[in-house]
C-alpha positions, 0 to 999 in steps of 0.5 A: 355847376350841375344842373337838378333833374327834374324829370327822368324818362327810362325805356318808357313803353306804351301799347294798345293792345287791340286784339289778341293779335294786334298791339298798337306800339304808342311809344316804344322805348324812349329815354331821355331827362328834362332838367329844371328850368328848361324846354324840352320840345319833342317833335315828330309828324302826326302819328309819332307817339309824342302826345301818347308819350306826354299823356303816359308821363303825365300819368293819363295813360298807365305805362307797358313798360319803363320808369317815369320819375320826377323829382325823385318819385316814380310816377307810375308807382305811387298810390292814389294819394300820392298821384293827386298830390303829385298833380300840384307840381305837373300839369298839362295844357292841351292841344284843342282849347275848343274841346279842352274848356267846358262851355257851361261854365264860366272862365272863373269856374275854370280857373278856379275848380283846380283850387276846389278840388286840391283845397288850395285857397279854401276863402271864396274871395281869396280864390276869385282874387287869384283867378284875376290875377292868373287871367292878368298874368296870361294877358287877359282881365277881370272882365272875362272872369264871367265870361263863357269859353264861346265868347273868346278866340282861339288864342284867348281859350288857349291862354284860358287854358294856360291860366288854368294849368298855373292856378296849382302853381306848378313845377311842371307843364306838359304843353301839347301842341298847345299852338297846333289849332291857333293861327299863325299870327296867334301862335308867336303871341302864346309861345312868347307868353309861355317864355315870359311866364317861365321866366317869371315863375321858374317853370319848366316845359315839355314842348309837344309840336310837329312844327320845327320852327315853333319848337325852336323859338322856345325849346333848349334841347329836342328830341326828334320822334319818328314811329315811338321811337326817339331818333335824335336828341340834342340841343336846339342850335345843334339841331339845326346847324347840325342835323345828323339823323335823315329824319331829322334833316328831311324835317328841317328842310321843309322848314321854309327860308324866308330869304328867296334866293336862299330857299330857291337854291336849296336842295328839299328832302323829299320822303318817299311813301306814308308813316308805317302803321305803329301796329306793325313798324318795320323791322330794324330801324323803323325809318328805313322804310323811308330812308334815302341812306338805308343799308341792309343792316337796317332792316336787321338791326336796330339801331343803338341809342348813342351820343356821338357828340356831347349832348348829342344823342342818335339812333342810326346806323350811319354813325359810330362813336370813336 
């Protein structure tokens, strides 16, 4: 049975024009699909453009070029009323649970606000019952409804943010680094909660993070971003067992292995230099200035995005499809 494409991103670009001479190319021609019911992960270093991509897909930023098609509708060609309706179907979980919740509002007000804005459950008592149910869904209880964000731990705050994202019964959730601000002990709990909610509610996720080991735990497929570009995309298992792009290999080599004997013998790939500026990216392949396998052609020609094996895409001159 063919999977339904819920989100289609085609050659998406988001540039910030800083001055007449300077343009920051935060997202520079990204293409991928997200199937209904799956979790699609995007990983990469800080500054690679993954969060900007998520916000542009959501419609919080206008795109510079390209298309974002959600459930057959182009997100950036909708009028104000259509976008308002769309935001019932697409919601976002933000990175910082400390900054994304209004400190002056109670948990009840924070979670019920989207329902009030969109006119869902106009009856106040029904809305309150919905808030109680959402709190229980994310592992909190109804007693928490009248407390304020500062009374909770970071993990609890993120659970409140997840409950708010679920308030409108969305189909698709963009999780923008939802665990990076949390303690390591809490990260796995939040990931397990997201997986549980996905099973129960049939959700589709775009999961953005820089921690490849944690992304593997939740993602069906993973796209690797570097300096505004996707450099590799395949299934989670394939990415870990058969990485193709030198950047992906370097990211994977940084993940510690719990077996000390294996860890001692493993060769760590150390990338030379810093991440180049997206204002002045390298010519040709954007990764060439840090790539241990760089060739002359890498400086001259930008590598094509190609499918090397079934559902395994890469942009690298080291590979050519037979």
